[in-house]
C-alpha positions as CSV (number, residue, x, y, z in Angstrom):
1,M,290.1,150.2,295.8
2,M,290.7,146.4,296.0
3,K,290.7,144.7,292.5
4,W,291.4,141.3,291.2
5,Y,294.2,140.7,288.7
6,L,295.7,137.7,286.9
7,I,299.5,137.2,287.0
8,T,301.7,134.7,285.4
9,H,304.5,133.0,287.3
10,N,307.2,130.3,286.9
11,L,305.6,126.9,287.4
12,H,307.9,125.9,290.3
13,A,307.7,129.3,292.1
14,L,304.2,129.1,293.4
15,Q,305.2,128.6,297.0
16,V,307.7,131.4,296.9
17,V,305.2,133.8,295.2
18,T,302.3,133.0,297.6
19,A,304.6,133.3,300.7
20,R,305.8,136.7,299.6
21,M,302.2,137.8,298.9
22,A,301.1,136.6,302.4
23,I,303.9,138.8,303.8
24,M,302.7,141.8,301.8
25,E,299.1,141.0,302.8
26,V,297.9,140.5,299.2
27,E,295.0,138.0,298.8
28,Y,295.5,135.4,296.1
29,F,293.5,132.6,294.6
30,A,294.7,129.6,292.6
31,P,291.7,127.5,291.5
32,T,292.3,123.8,292.3
33,K,290.4,120.7,291.4
34,T,290.1,118.0,294.2
35,K,289.7,114.4,293.2
36,V,288.7,111.9,295.9
37,T,289.3,108.2,295.2
38,R,288.7,105.1,297.4
39,R,291.7,103.1,298.5
40,S,291.7,99.5,297.5
41,D,293.8,98.3,300.4
42,C,291.7,99.9,303.2
43,E,288.5,101.8,303.9
44,G,290.2,105.2,303.5
45,V,290.2,107.7,300.7
46,R,293.0,109.4,298.8
47,T,292.6,113.1,297.9
48,T,294.5,114.7,295.1
49,Q,294.5,118.4,294.4
50,T,295.4,119.7,291.0
51,I,296.0,123.4,290.1
52,L,293.6,124.2,287.2
53,F,295.9,126.8,285.7
54,P,299.5,126.1,286.4
55,G,301.6,129.3,286.0
56,Y,298.6,131.6,286.7
57,L,297.5,133.2,289.9
58,F,294.6,135.5,290.7
59,V,295.7,138.3,293.1
60,R,293.6,140.9,294.9
61,L,295.2,144.2,295.8
62,D,294.7,147.9,296.1
63,P,297.1,149.6,293.7
64,E,297.3,152.6,296.0
65,V,298.5,150.5,298.9
66,V,300.5,147.8,297.1
67,H,301.6,148.9,293.7
68,P,301.4,146.3,290.9
69,S,305.2,146.8,290.2
70,T,305.9,145.6,293.8
71,V,304.0,142.3,293.0
72,A,305.7,142.1,289.6
73,D,309.1,142.3,291.3
74,I,308.5,139.2,293.4
75,P,311.0,136.5,292.3
76,G,309.1,134.0,290.1
77,V,306.4,136.4,288.9
78,K,306.6,137.0,285.2
79,E,304.0,139.7,284.6
80,F,300.4,140.8,284.9
81,V,298.1,139.5,282.2
82,R,297.2,142.3,279.9
83,F,294.3,142.7,277.4
84,G,294.6,145.4,274.9
85,G,297.7,146.8,276.6
86,E,295.9,147.4,279.9
87,I,296.4,145.2,283.0
88,C,293.4,142.9,283.1
89,T,291.0,143.5,286.1
90,I,288.6,140.8,287.0
91,S,285.4,141.3,288.8
92,G,285.0,140.0,292.4
93,S,281.8,138.3,291.4
94,L,283.6,136.1,288.9
95,I,286.2,135.0,291.5
96,E,283.6,134.5,294.2
97,A,281.4,132.4,291.8
98,W,284.4,130.3,291.0
99,R,285.4,129.8,294.7
100,Q,281.9,128.8,295.7
101,G,281.4,126.5,292.7
102,L,284.7,124.7,293.3
103,M,284.0,124.4,297.0
104,L,280.6,122.8,296.6
105,R,281.3,120.7,293.5
106,P,282.8,117.6,295.4
107,N,279.6,117.2,297.4
108,K,277.4,114.9,295.2
109,N,274.4,115.6,297.4
110,V,274.2,119.2,296.2
111,T,271.9,119.2,293.2
112,Q,271.6,122.9,292.6
113,I,273.7,125.9,293.4
114,E,272.2,129.4,293.4
115,Y,274.1,132.6,293.0
116,R,273.1,136.2,293.2
117,N,274.5,138.9,290.8
118,V,276.1,136.2,288.6
119,S,274.6,135.3,285.2
120,P,273.7,131.7,284.5
121,A,275.8,131.9,281.3
122,L,278.9,132.8,283.3
123,L,278.3,129.9,285.7
124,S,278.0,127.4,282.9
125,D,281.2,128.9,281.3
126,L,283.1,128.4,284.6
127,E,281.8,124.9,285.0
128,Y,282.8,124.1,281.4
129,V,286.4,125.5,282.0
130,T,286.7,123.5,285.2
131,S,285.6,120.2,283.6
132,L,288.2,120.3,280.8
133,K,291.0,117.8,281.2
134,C,293.7,119.3,279.0
135,K,295.7,122.1,280.5
136,L,296.0,124.0,277.3
137,A,292.2,123.8,276.6
138,R,291.5,125.0,280.1
139,Q,293.9,128.0,279.6
140,S,292.3,128.8,276.3
141,A,288.8,128.5,277.8
142,L,289.8,130.7,280.7
143,F,291.0,133.5,278.5
144,E,287.8,133.2,276.4
145,V,285.7,133.6,279.6
146,L,287.8,136.5,280.7
147,Q,287.5,138.1,277.3
148,N,283.8,137.7,277.2
149,H,283.3,138.8,280.8
150,I,285.6,141.8,280.6
151,G,284.2,142.7,277.2
152,K,280.7,142.9,278.7
153,N,281.7,144.8,281.8
154,S,284.8,146.8,281.4
155,F,285.8,147.8,277.9
156,E,284.0,150.7,276.5
157,N,285.5,150.3,273.0
158,V,283.7,147.4,271.3
159,N,286.4,147.3,268.6
160,Q,289.2,146.2,270.9
161,L,290.5,142.7,270.3
162,V,291.7,140.6,273.2
163,V,294.6,138.3,272.2
164,S,296.0,135.6,274.4
165,V,299.2,133.7,273.9
166,L,299.6,130.2,275.4
167,E,303.0,128.7,276.1
168,H,304.0,125.5,274.3
169,P,302.8,122.3,276.0
170,V,305.2,119.9,277.4
171,L,305.8,116.7,275.4
172,D,303.6,114.5,277.6
173,E,300.5,116.7,276.8
174,R,301.1,116.4,273.1
175,I,301.1,112.6,273.3
176,N,297.9,112.4,275.3
């Protein structure tokens, strides 16, 4: 059965990792934020895409067809994100809500987005995560959303604690 997972990878290995996954026919999703600004020298616009979670990639695979160890062996992939010792599985509705929300967000004419089978609380959480400017704050908020979403849907033991560890920020982020 196809499931979504979250992996970590080296920051500069995204193209290598995604190219290998395309060869293995593994679907992947890296949430990006698109900024459109008008050019001052002409009537055109400049678009800039920023990866929301550098070093993280959502992957969809069937463990019976493509084993997670095969993905973990790709050069540049560090590991699968684990909560409570288990590899974190993410619901397709969460990924789909994120995809649709990011796709429609740049259109300022859209005043309301309706989703089915997605709670309004989850949508507001995803919007909040997307709006954060600091990379570390976004990562922390992502793990909090995953913890809350997985805690409500997957874990049967309510006493489990989900712990996330963030890498140290680069010097530029500390200054800003």
